[in-house]
C-alpha positions in Angstrom: -46.6 3.6 -72.1 -48.0 3.1 -75.4 -51.7 2.0 -76.3 -52.4 -1.6 -77.2 -51.6 -2.6 -81.0 -49.8 0.6 -81.4 -46.4 -1.1 -81.6 -47.8 -3.1 -84.6 -49.2 -0.5 -86.3 -45.6 1.4 -86.6 -44.4 -1.9 -87.6 -46.5 -2.0 -90.5 -45.7 1.4 -91.1 -42.0 0.7 -92.0 -40.9 2.0 -95.3 -37.9 -0.4 -96.7 -37.4 -0.4 -99.8 -38.2 -3.5 -101.9 -34.4 -4.4 -102.5 -33.9 -4.1 -98.9 -36.5 -6.8 -97.7 -35.4 -9.2 -100.3 -31.9 -8.8 -99.1 -32.8 -9.9 -95.8 -35.2 -12.4 -96.6 -32.1 -14.3 -99.2 -30.0 -13.8 -96.4 -31.6 -15.7 -94.0 -32.6 -18.4 -96.6 -29.2 -18.7 -96.0 -28.6 -18.7 -92.5 -26.0 -15.8 -92.2 -26.3 -12.0 -90.8 -24.3 -9.8 -88.8 -26.0 -8.8 -85.8 -25.6 -5.2 -86.6 -27.4 -5.8 -89.7 -30.4 -8.0 -88.4 -30.6 -4.8 -85.9 -31.0 -2.9 -88.6 -33.4 -4.3 -90.7 -35.4 -5.3 -87.7 -35.7 -1.3 -87.4 -36.9 -0.7 -90.6 -38.5 -3.8 -92.5 -42.4 -4.3 -92.4 -43.3 -7.5 -91.1 -45.8 -8.1 -93.9 -43.1 -7.4 -96.7 -40.8 -10.0 -94.8 -43.7 -12.3 -94.9 -45.1 -11.8 -98.1 -41.4 -12.1 -99.7 -40.8 -15.1 -97.4 -43.5 -17.0 -98.9 -43.0 -16.1 -102.3 -38.6 -17.1 -101.8 -40.1 -20.1 -100.7 -42.0 -20.9 -103.9 -39.4 -20.3 -106.1 -37.0 -22.1 -104.1 -39.2 -25.2 -104.2 -39.9 -25.1 -107.7 -36.1 -24.5 -108.8 -35.8 -28.1 -106.7 -38.7 -29.8 -108.7 -37.3 -28.6 -111.7 -34.0 -29.4 -111.3 -35.2 -33.2 -109.8 -37.2 -33.2 -113.4 -34.5 -32.4 -115.7 -32.1 -34.9 -113.8 -34.1 -37.6 -113.9 -35.5 -36.6 -117.5 -31.5 -36.6 -118.6 -31.4 -39.8 -117.5 -28.2 -39.0 -115.3 -29.7 -40.5 -112.3 -31.7 -43.4 -114.1 -28.9 -46.2 -114.7 
């Protein structure tokens, strides 16, 4: 049996590349992931990096939506 908090320390010390982390977060936004790939991600990814990448990904997504809406409204396409 491991000591309390040891699992968390082990998870935070995982070393996955930035590309692997961004890929896993991008697939999670899309909502499609194979079970084998999901298990592989869970074994390799650092949860702190996943949270940071998720927050940044969500911020970029919202920013892109705001810019798209402003462009459509400003172009007069949505006005009528």
